[in-house]
C-alpha positions in Angstrom: 150.4 140.6 88.5 152.8 137.8 88.4 151.8 134.7 90.4 154.4 133.9 93.1 156.0 130.5 92.6 155.3 128.3 95.7 158.2 127.1 97.7 158.9 123.4 98.3 157.7 123.5 101.9 154.4 125.0 100.9 153.8 122.2 98.4 154.6 119.6 101.1 152.2 121.3 103.6 149.4 121.4 101.0 149.8 117.7 100.2 149.9 116.9 103.9 146.6 118.8 104.5 145.0 116.9 101.6 146.0 113.5 102.9 144.8 114.4 106.4 141.4 115.5 105.0 141.1 112.3 103.0 141.9 110.2 106.1 139.3 111.8 108.3 136.7 111.7 105.6 137.2 108.0 105.2 136.9 107.5 109.0 133.6 109.5 108.9 132.3 107.3 106.2 132.9 104.1 108.2 130.7 105.7 111.0 127.8 106.6 108.7 124.5 104.8 109.5 124.3 103.5 105.9 126.5 102.0 103.3 127.2 102.8 99.7 126.5 99.9 97.3 126.5 98.8 93.7 129.5 100.6 92.4 129.9 99.8 88.7 132.7 97.4 87.6 134.3 100.1 85.4 134.5 102.4 88.4 136.1 99.7 90.5 138.7 98.9 87.9 139.6 102.6 87.5 140.0 102.9 91.3 142.2 99.8 91.4 144.3 101.2 88.6 145.2 104.3 90.5 145.9 102.4 93.8 142.6 102.6 95.7 140.7 99.4 96.5 138.0 101.2 98.6 136.4 104.5 98.1 133.5 106.1 100.0 131.3 108.5 98.1 132.3 111.4 100.3 135.9 110.7 99.6 135.4 111.4 95.9 135.0 115.1 96.7 138.6 115.2 97.6 139.8 114.2 94.2 140.7 116.8 91.5 139.2 116.9 88.1 140.5 114.6 85.4 139.7 114.9 81.6 137.3 111.9 81.6 135.1 111.8 84.7 133.1 108.6 85.3 129.3 108.7 85.8 128.2 106.1 88.3 124.9 105.1 89.9 125.0 104.2 93.6 122.5 103.2 96.2 122.9 104.4 99.7 121.3 101.9 102.0 119.8 102.3 105.5 118.0 99.5 107.3 115.2 99.9 109.9 114.6 97.1 112.4 112.9 96.7 115.8 115.8 98.6 117.3 114.6 101.7 115.4 111.0 101.2 116.4 109.4 98.7 114.1 107.1 96.1 115.8 109.3 93.4 114.4 112.4 93.2 112.2 110.7 90.5 110.0 109.2 92.7 107.3 106.7 91.3 104.7 105.7 94.4 102.8 105.4 98.2 102.7 103.2 100.8 101.0 103.3 104.6 100.7 99.9 106.3 100.8 99.1 109.5 98.9 99.8 111.5 102.0 103.4 110.4 102.1 103.1 108.0 105.0 104.8 104.6 104.7 102.8 101.7 106.0 104.9 98.6 106.9 103.6 95.1 107.4 105.7 93.0 109.8 105.5 89.7 111.6 104.7 91.7 114.8 102.1 94.2 113.6 101.4 97.1 111.3 103.5 100.3 111.4 103.0 103.9 110.1 106.2 105.7 109.4 106.3 109.5 109.0 110.0 109.6 108.1 111.1 110.1 111.7 108.9 107.9 114.0 107.0 104.6 113.8 103.5 104.4 115.1 102.7 100.7 115.6 99.4 98.8 115.7 98.9 95.2 117.0 96.0 92.9 117.9 95.9 95.0 121.2 94.8 97.9 119.0 92.1 95.9 117.2 94.2 94.5 114.4 92.9 91.0 113.3 96.4 89.5 113.1 99.9 90.7 113.8 101.2 89.1 110.6 100.7 91.7 107.9 101.4 90.3 104.4 100.0 93.0 102.0 98.9 96.6 102.2 97.1 99.1 100.0 94.6 102.0 100.3 91.1 102.0 98.9 89.1 104.9 97.4 87.7 105.8 100.8 91.3 106.4 102.0 91.1 103.3 104.3 94.2 101.1 104.8 93.5 97.5 103.7 95.9 95.0 105.2 96.0 91.3 104.1 96.9 89.2 107.1 97.5 85.6 108.2 93.8 85.4 109.2 92.1 87.5 106.6 91.9 91.2 106.0 91.9 94.2 108.4 90.5 97.6 107.3 91.7 100.7 109.2 89.7 103.9 108.8 92.1 106.1 110.8 90.4 105.3 114.1 89.4 101.7 114.3 90.0 98.3 112.6 87.3 96.2 111.0 88.4 92.6 110.6 87.1 90.0 108.1 88.2 86.4 108.3 85.8 84.7 105.9 83.6 85.3 102.9 80.5 83.2 102.4 81.6 81.1 105.3 85.0 80.2 103.8 88.2 81.4 105.4 90.3 84.0 103.5 93.4 83.3 105.6 96.8 84.2 104.3 95.8 87.0 102.1 99.2 87.5 100.5 98.4 89.8 97.6 96.0 92.8 97.2 95.0 94.7 94.1 92.9 97.8 93.6 91.5 97.7 90.1 90.7 100.6 87.7 87.1 100.6 89.1 88.1 100.8 92.7 87.3 97.2 93.5 89.7 95.5 95.9 90.9 92.0 95.0 92.7 89.7 97.4 94.5 86.4 96.9 94.1 84.0 99.8 94.8 80.3 100.7 91.2 79.4 99.6 90.8 81.5 96.4 90.3 85.0 95.1 88.0 87.4 96.9 86.8 90.8 95.9 85.3 93.7 97.8 83.4 96.3 95.7 83.2 100.0 96.4 80.0 99.4 98.4 81.7 96.9 100.6 80.0 93.8 99.2 82.3 90.8 99.1 82.5 87.6 97.0 84.9 84.6 96.9 85.9 82.5 93.9 87.5 79.2 94.8 87.2 77.0 91.7 86.6 77.0 88.0 83.3 75.9 86.4 84.7 72.3 86.2 85.2 72.2 89.9 89.0 72.4 89.9 90.3 74.3 92.9 91.9 77.7 92.4 93.7 78.4 95.7 96.9 79.5 97.4 96.9 82.6 95.3 100.1 84.6 95.1 99.6 86.9 92.1 96.8 89.1 90.7 97.1 91.5 87.8 94.4 93.5 86.0 94.3 93.1 82.2 91.1 95.2 81.7 88.0 95.9 83.7 86.7 92.6 85.1 89.6 90.8 83.4 92.4 89.5 85.6 95.4 87.2 85.6 95.6 85.1 88.7 98.5 82.8 89.7 99.7 80.3 92.3 102.7 78.1 92.5 101.5 75.7 89.8 99.1 77.5 87.5 98.3 80.8 85.8 94.7 81.7 85.1 92.7 84.3 83.2 89.7 85.3 85.2 86.7 87.0 83.6 84.8 87.8 86.9 83.1 84.5 87.1 85.3 81.7 85.7 89.0 80.8 85.4 90.7 79.7 82.2 94.2 78.2 82.5 97.1 79.9 80.7 100.0 77.7 79.5 103.4 78.5 78.1 104.5 78.3 74.5 105.1 74.6 74.9 101.7 73.8 76.3 103.0 73.4 79.9 101.5 74.9 83.0 102.9 78.2 84.2 103.1 78.9 88.0 103.1 82.5 88.9 104.5 84.0 92.1 104.1 87.6 90.8 102.8 89.5 87.8 103.9 93.0 86.8 104.4 95.3 83.8 107.6 96.5 82.1 107.7 98.7 79.1 104.3 97.7 77.9 104.8 94.0 78.5 103.1 91.9 81.2 105.9 90.0 83.0 105.2 86.8 85.0 107.6 85.7 87.7 107.6 81.9 88.1 108.7 79.5 90.8 112.4 78.9 89.7 111.4 78.6 86.0 112.5 82.1 84.9 110.4 85.1 83.8 107.6 84.9 81.2 105.9 87.5 79.2 102.1 87.2 78.7 101.4 87.3 75.0 98.2 86.4 73.2 97.1 84.1 75.9 100.4 82.4 76.5 103.3 82.7 78.9 106.4 83.0 76.7 110.0 83.1 77.9 111.3 86.5 78.8 114.9 87.5 79.5 116.4 84.0 80.0 119.1 84.3 82.6 120.6 82.0 85.3 119.5 84.5 88.0 115.8 84.4 86.9 115.8 80.6 86.5 116.8 79.9 90.1 114.6 82.4 92.1 111.1 83.0 93.2 109.9 86.5 92.3 107.8 88.5 94.8 107.5 91.9 93.1 108.2 93.7 89.8 108.7 97.4 89.5 109.3 99.4 86.3 111.3 102.4 87.3 110.5 104.1 84.0 114.2 104.6 83.3 114.8 101.3 81.5 115.3 99.2 84.6 113.1 96.3 85.7 113.5 95.8 89.5 112.6 92.5 90.9 112.3 91.4 94.5 113.3 87.7 94.7 114.3 84.9 97.0 118.0 85.7 96.2 118.3 89.4 96.4 117.1 92.4 94.5 117.6 92.1 90.7 118.0 95.1 88.4 117.5 94.1 84.8 118.7 96.5 82.0 118.5 95.3 78.5 119.8 91.7 78.5 122.0 92.2 81.6 121.0 91.7 85.3 122.7 93.0 88.3 122.1 91.7 91.8 121.9 93.7 95.1 122.3 91.4 98.1 124.0 91.0 101.4 127.4 91.7 99.8 126.1 95.1 98.7 124.1 96.4 101.6 121.0 94.3 102.2 120.5 92.7 105.6 119.2 89.4 104.0 119.1 87.9 100.6 115.4 87.0 100.8 113.6 90.1 99.5 109.9 89.5 100.2 108.6 92.8 98.7 109.6 96.3 97.6 108.0 99.6 96.9 109.1 103.0 95.6 108.1 106.2 97.3 107.5 109.7 96.0 111.2 110.6 96.3 112.2 107.5 94.2 113.6 105.6 97.1 113.3 101.8 97.0 112.0 100.2 100.2 113.1 96.6 100.5 111.3 94.2 102.8 113.5 91.4 104.3 113.4 89.0 107.3 116.0 91.2 109.0 114.6 94.7 108.5 113.2 97.2 106.0 116.0 98.7 103.9 115.7 102.0 102.1 117.8 102.2 99.0 118.4 105.8 97.9 119.7 106.3 94.4 122.5 108.8 94.1 124.0 110.1 90.9 127.3 111.9 90.9 130.5 112.2 89.0 133.5 110.4 90.2 136.8 112.1 89.4 140.1 110.6 90.2 143.6 111.8 90.9 146.2 109.6 92.4 147.9 111.0 95.6 151.7 111.0 95.3 
């Protein structure tokens, strides 16, 4: 059967419908409760070359196929604040338990999020402090929360609060670690504390020479009973009883705000002195970059896809090879100070900031372009 040749009026009507659909889709995008961020530069240049300076991801569905489609990685962001049910918009940290619940530490209390609703806990519910700085779950499935005044343990019904060990305050417990043996380690203003699986606690405040080891911000397990411990000025190796200082390749002290792992390497985030890699007892320079030399790092995550994610004092950094991209307020975050981040079972990234908890959902799709005439 011969295909009937379309008349001129039919072509005009078809083009009119396509432009109307594009217009309404763009209007819908502006009303979505999230934004699309981190469009790659090559995609932006292609869009500009065909006459579009802005493109929503839904709008791409309206374009016809071209011979060379572009593959882009986007993040769809949505921010949760006190307006959505959090006890406070100032978020310090978050943690997903094995049951899928997201636990959120804020300036105004602890929150449990089931994906729809927030269940909040404050001092009125037995919490030791409303300021929740760190969260994890122990082997007894209890939620352990580091707070301004110590540690709160939630068994699903009641809170048990501990504000000192051996008579010494463990206030400002900013970092928590569960090691390979199930022992909980905490970094506080007055040293490193531990709680074994039987609940027995101990506090370590100085090395054998009497030098204080305090204001702890970073803890990392090297091996059973072998830790790296860091504060703003120093990095230590801890063997369960004593601290040994770790210096850089030039013999200088290394302050550590966070310690993590990436592709088999132990990465140390410093206080505005770049990132270091721990190698044979030294902290050696790793991935020198103007971004890393001007920020404080609060969390590292290896996404197992070749990207090192870093929560910093100036946005979320995504390092790939020798390049670093930054996600900040210009690309969807409510604040440039990223205090912590975690990933959930669906590979979303939850970003804690002083102005809310932002979920970054990674979306992969093909962008195909055809200029409207």
